[in-house]
C-alpha positions in Angstrom: 0.0 0.0 0.0 2.8 2.5 0.9 4.5 1.8 -2.4 1.2 2.4 -4.3 0.6 5.7 -2.4 4.1 6.9 -3.2 3.6 6.2 -6.9 0.1 7.6 -7.2 -0.3 10.2 -9.9 -3.9 11.7 -10.0 -3.4 13.1 -13.5 -3.1 9.7 -15.1 -6.7 9.0 -14.2 -8.3 12.0 -15.8 -9.0 10.3 -19.1 -11.1 7.6 -17.4 -13.8 10.2 -16.7 -14.2 11.3 -20.3 -17.4 9.4 -20.8 -19.7 7.0 -19.0 -18.5 4.1 -21.2 -14.9 4.7 -20.2 -15.8 4.7 -16.5 -17.7 1.5 -16.8 -14.9 -0.3 -18.6 -11.9 0.9 -16.6 -13.3 0.9 -13.1 -14.8 -2.5 -12.3 -11.9 -3.3 -10.0 -12.9 -0.3 -7.8 -16.0 -2.2 -6.5 -14.0 -4.9 -4.9 -11.4 -2.6 -3.4 -14.0 -0.3 -1.9 -15.8 -3.3 -0.3 -12.7 -4.0 1.8 -12.0 -1.9 4.9 -8.3 -1.8 4.0 -9.1 -0.6 0.5 -11.4 2.2 1.8 -8.7 3.3 4.3 -6.2 3.4 1.4 -8.5 5.9 -0.4 -9.0 8.0 2.6 -5.3 8.4 3.1 -4.8 9.2 -0.5 -7.6 11.7 -0.6 -6.2 13.5 2.4 -3.1 14.2 0.3 -4.7 14.7 -3.1 -7.6 17.1 -2.8 -8.4 17.6 -6.5 -8.2 14.1 -7.9 -11.3 13.1 -10.0 -10.6 9.3 -9.2 -10.5 9.9 -5.5 -13.5 12.2 -5.5 -15.4 9.5 -7.5 -14.2 6.8 -4.9 -15.2 8.8 -1.9 -18.6 9.6 -3.4 -19.1 5.8 -4.1 -18.0 4.8 -0.7 -20.7 7.2 0.8 -23.4 5.8 -1.5 -22.4 2.3 -0.3 -23.5 3.3 3.2 -20.2 4.2 4.9 -21.0 7.9 5.6 -20.1 7.6 9.2 -16.8 5.8 8.5 -15.9 8.6 6.0 -16.7 11.2 8.6 -14.5 9.5 11.2 -11.6 9.5 8.7 -10.9 13.1 9.8 -10.9 16.6 8.6 -8.4 15.8 5.8 -11.4 14.8 3.6 -13.1 18.1 4.3 -12.3 19.4 0.8 -15.0 17.1 -0.5 -18.2 19.0 0.2 -20.4 16.0 0.9 -17.8 14.7 3.3 -17.4 18.1 4.9 -21.1 18.5 5.4 -21.3 15.0 7.0 -18.3 16.0 9.3 -20.3 19.2 10.2 -23.4 17.2 10.9 -21.6 14.9 13.3 -19.8 17.8 15.1 -23.1 19.7 15.6 -24.7 16.5 17.0 -21.8 16.1 19.3 -22.1 19.8 20.4 -25.7 19.3 21.3 -24.9 16.1 23.1 -22.3 17.8 25.2 -24.8 20.5 26.2 -27.5 18.1 26.9 -25.1 16.0 29.2 -24.0 19.1 31.0 -27.6 20.1 31.6 -28.5 16.6 32.9 -25.4 16.5 35.1 -26.3 19.9 36.6 -29.9 18.8 37.3 -28.7 15.5 38.8 -26.1 17.3 41.0 -28.8 19.8 42.2 -31.2 17.0 43.0 -28.6 14.9 44.8 -26.9 17.5 46.9 -29.2 20.6 46.8 -28.3 23.7 44.9 -26.7 25.4 47.9 -24.7 22.4 49.2 -20.9 22.3 48.7 -21.1 18.9 47.1 -23.8 20.0 44.6 -21.7 23.1 43.7 -18.6 21.0 43.2 -20.4 18.5 40.9 -21.9 21.3 38.8 -18.5 23.0 38.5 -16.8 19.8 37.4 -19.5 19.1 34.9 -19.2 22.7 33.5 -15.4 22.4 33.2 -15.7 19.1 31.3 -18.3 20.6 29.0 -16.2 23.5 28.2 -13.2 21.3 27.4 -15.3 19.1 25.1 -16.9 22.1 23.3 -13.4 23.8 22.9 -12.1 20.5 21.3 -15.1 20.4 18.9 -14.7 24.1 18.0 -11.0 23.5 17.3 -12.0 20.6 14.9 -14.4 23.0 13.2 -11.8 25.7 12.9 -9.2 23.3 11.5 -11.5 22.0 8.8 -12.9 25.4 7.6 -10.5 28.2 8.3 -8.6 27.8 4.9 -11.7 28.3 2.7 -14.2 31.1 2.9 -16.9 28.9 1.4 -16.6 26.2 4.0 -16.3 28.8 6.8 -19.5 30.5 5.6 -21.3 27.2 5.3 -20.4 26.4 8.9 -21.5 29.8 10.2 -24.8 29.7 8.3 -25.6 26.2 9.7 -24.7 27.3 13.2 -26.7 30.5 12.9 -29.7 28.8 11.3 -29.9 26.0 13.9 -29.0 28.4 16.7 -32.1 30.4 15.9 -34.3 27.4 16.4 -35.8 26.6 19.9 -33.1 25.3 22.2 -30.2 26.1 19.9 -28.7 28.9 21.9 -25.5 27.0 22.5 -24.8 26.8 18.8 -24.9 30.6 18.6 -22.2 30.8 21.3 -20.2 28.2 19.3 -20.6 30.3 16.2 -19.1 33.3 18.0 -16.3 31.3 19.5 -15.5 29.9 16.1 -15.5 33.4 14.7 -13.0 34.6 17.4 -10.7 31.6 16.9 -10.5 31.9 13.2 -9.8 35.6 13.4 -7.1 35.0 16.0 -5.5 32.4 13.8 -4.6 34.9 11.1 -6.0 37.4 8.6 -6.8 34.9 5.8 -10.6 35.3 6.4 -12.4 38.7 6.9 -14.6 37.1 9.6 -15.8 40.1 11.5 -17.0 41.9 8.3 -19.2 39.0 7.3 -22.1 39.9 9.8 -24.5 41.0 7.1 -24.2 37.6 5.4 -25.9 36.0 8.5 -29.0 38.3 8.3 -32.2 36.2 7.8 -33.7 36.1 4.3 -36.1 38.9 3.7 -34.4 41.3 6.1 -35.1 44.9 5.6 -32.4 47.2 4.1 -32.1 48.9 7.5 -31.4 45.5 9.2 -28.7 44.6 6.6 -27.2 48.0 7.1 -27.2 47.5 10.9 -25.4 44.2 10.5 -22.9 45.8 8.1 -22.2 48.6 10.6 -21.8 46.1 13.4 -19.3 44.2 11.2 -17.3 47.3 10.7 -17.2 48.0 14.4 -16.1 44.4 15.1 -13.5 44.6 12.3 -12.1 47.8 13.8 -12.0 46.3 17.3 -12.5 48.0 20.7 -9.6 50.4 20.1 -10.6 51.5 16.7 -14.3 52.1 16.7 -15.3 55.0 14.5 -17.8 57.6 15.8 -19.6 57.7 12.6 -20.4 54.0 12.7 -21.7 54.2 16.3 -23.8 57.3 15.4 -25.3 55.6 12.4 -26.1 52.5 14.3 -27.8 54.7 17.0 -29.8 56.3 14.2 -31.0 53.0 12.8 -32.1 51.6 16.2 -33.7 55.0 17.3 -35.6 55.6 14.1 -37.2 52.1 14.1 -38.7 49.9 16.7 -36.4 47.2 18.0 -37.8 43.7 18.2 -36.4 41.2 20.6 -37.0 37.5 20.3 -36.5 35.4 23.4 -34.8 36.4 26.6 -31.1 35.8 25.9 -28.1 37.8 27.0 -24.7 38.3 25.5 -22.7 35.6 24.0 -25.3 34.0 21.8 -28.3 33.7 24.0 -31.9 33.1 22.9 -32.1 36.7 21.9 -30.3 35.6 18.8 -33.5 34.1 17.5 -34.9 36.5 14.9 -38.5 36.6 14.0 -39.6 33.2 15.3 -38.4 29.6 15.4 -37.6 29.6 11.6 -35.1 32.3 11.9 -37.0 34.4 9.5 -36.7 38.2 9.2 -38.2 40.5 11.7 -41.5 42.2 11.0 -41.5 45.0 8.5 -39.9 48.2 9.7 -38.5 46.7 12.9 -34.9 45.8 13.6 -33.9 42.7 15.5 -31.7 43.1 18.5 -30.0 39.8 17.8 -26.9 41.4 16.1 -26.4 43.5 19.1 -25.8 40.5 21.3 -22.2 40.0 20.0 -19.7 40.0 22.8 -17.1 41.9 20.8 -19.5 44.6 20.1 -20.1 44.9 23.8 -16.3 45.4 24.3 -16.2 47.9 21.5 -19.0 50.1 22.7 -17.8 50.0 26.3 -14.3 50.9 25.2 -15.8 53.6 23.0 -17.5 55.1 26.1 -14.5 54.6 28.3 -12.3 56.9 26.2 -14.6 59.8 26.8 -17.3 59.6 24.1 -20.9 60.4 24.8 -22.8 57.6 26.6 -26.0 58.6 24.8 -24.6 57.3 21.5 -25.0 53.7 22.5 -27.9 54.1 24.9 -30.1 52.4 22.2 -27.8 49.5 22.5 -28.2 49.4 26.2 -32.0 49.7 25.9 -32.2 46.9 23.5 -30.1 44.8 25.7 -32.5 45.5 28.7 -35.5 44.5 26.5 -33.7 41.3 25.4 -32.8 40.2 28.8 -35.8 41.6 30.7 -33.5 43.6 33.0 -34.8 46.7 34.8 -34.2 49.9 32.9 -31.6 51.4 35.2 -29.4 54.2 34.1 -25.8 53.1 33.7 -23.4 55.0 35.9 -20.4 56.7 34.3 -17.1 55.5 35.4 -15.1 58.5 34.1 
């Protein structure tokens, strides 16, 4: 097998795919090879090294049609360049993320029932469960980042899936994962303009004002806490003060249920109203607080604070200046 892999030349197989008759005449040996676990492993290893081979792409698609989707998915992120494989990998990782969240919730409930919410034993059990869940989620987010950070198309596909599912009932954890993935990819390097993509996550049918608000938020996120432009904050203030803000759910920062826009299907907010979901981004919180801390007028982002109070059902108390 090692000798065959070292001599493999993907260009020599291009002619096989010139026509259906050529494929049927030249590839009968493939069936037997793919029915053997060692043969499939051989193609997985080759595919991880040769991403643009027609033969290997054909073999991977055939393996999946034979019912080995889970086996292909467990072969690793090296096959992520094949979109069908990538989508299956993504499906498995999202299922794993939801399973982690579910186990953490069940463990917390069990710890509370066994030791009481105020007992030291119950608190220790909940803390241990939370630490384990964070570690598992961090590992899954790292897997997502490794498989999608080199391609804008795969990154956007992951984010759209996380946002869409996160906007469904009970999907709040996926919005938090989307934001963590965003931060991790941005920290890894400037290859993807992750912060400026916010408008691409607006639900279908969003108003022009909603799309502009998302675009402004993307600019603020791109600039970072130290580089926020006054004109962007003022324009964002104008958009949210001229139209009624609509909150969906009761979430707080970091991807809470306020991220759900316009109902469980993630559709656009009602006509003329702006969703507060884009305002829930943690980096936006940092940028606006930093903007105020350097001496800018607090009233500029008061609509943001008002929308946050609406979304989280907090009492409308006036923030105290620190400077």
